[in-house]
N, C-alpha and C positions, 0 to 999 in steps of 0.2 A: 727777359724785359715784358717781351710783345707777347707772351703765350698767358704767363703774369698777368698782366694786362684784360684777355680778350678774355681769359679764363674768370678773373675777380668784377669783368661784366657780364659778363652769362649768367654768375650766379644771382649781382642783385639783377638781372634781371627775372628770373626766375623766381626767388625771391618774393619780388615785388610781383606778381600774376598769382604767388601762393596770398599775398597777402591782401590782394583783391578782391578772388575769390572765397579767403577765408569772411575776410569782414564783411562781405550779404548775407552768409544764414544768418554768421555772429547778433549784427543790427537784430532783424527780423526775432529774433531767440530773445534779444535785449540785452545783451550777455557782453554787450561791446561795449562798455562802458566810456566816457571821456578820460578817463587817468591813461585809460586803455591805451582805446586812441592817438592821446598826446608821447605815449610812451612809444608807439609802434610805429607812429608816424617823424617823428624824433627820430629810430635809429635806423627807418628808411633816406633819409633826410641829409643822414649824417654821412651812410653809403656811400649817395649820389653827388656831395661834393668831395671826399675821398677819392672819388671814379670822374671826377671834373679836372681833377687838380694833378693825378696822374697824369691825364689827355690832354690837357694846359699845357704841364713842365716840361724842363728841359730833359732831352736821349743825351747819354752820357754814357750807354754802354758798348758800344761800338771803340774800340780806342780808336781806328780810319775814322769814324766816321762822326763826329763826338757830334752834338747838337746842342750848343746853350741859347736855353730861348725855347718860348713854343714853337713845336714842329711846322714844320715849310706847312704841310696842308690847310694846317690853320691861319696861317697868315695869308697865304697869298691864295691866287687862285687857280685850281685845278687844271685849266687849259697851259700851264709851267712846265709839266710834268712829263719828263724825260721822253718815256716812251705813251702815244695814243694807248693803249690801251690801258695803264694805268690810273687814267681819266676817271673810269669806274669807280675804284676802291675809293681812290682821294674823293668824288660826291657822299660816297659808303662811313666812313670815317669823317667827314664833317656834317653827317645828317644824324651819325652818333651823339656825337658832339653836342649838338643841338639839340638832339633830345633829354641829355644827360642835363643840360643847363634849362632845362622846360619842367625836369623835373627834379631838381631843385630847389 
């Protein structure tokens, strides 16, 4: 599950960057019409909604450690990590979730 979620977030990040880079010349050439803009932004919004849903959903992929409900790194402070070297990873996960909420 984690690898597919990471790949999914990477793909929508690259896709968002592509649309960002493509929109500027299209706007200058006057070919980025409002209906096209609405379609592009609707697709990106839907992709970010799915990403937030995956990140905030329950994780039942490990039968030995089921997680019904939101992940611990969203609901708790990062200082409760069992190993102190995982605090940075927890902060990265929280940051990615916040960026996805903002992008949505």
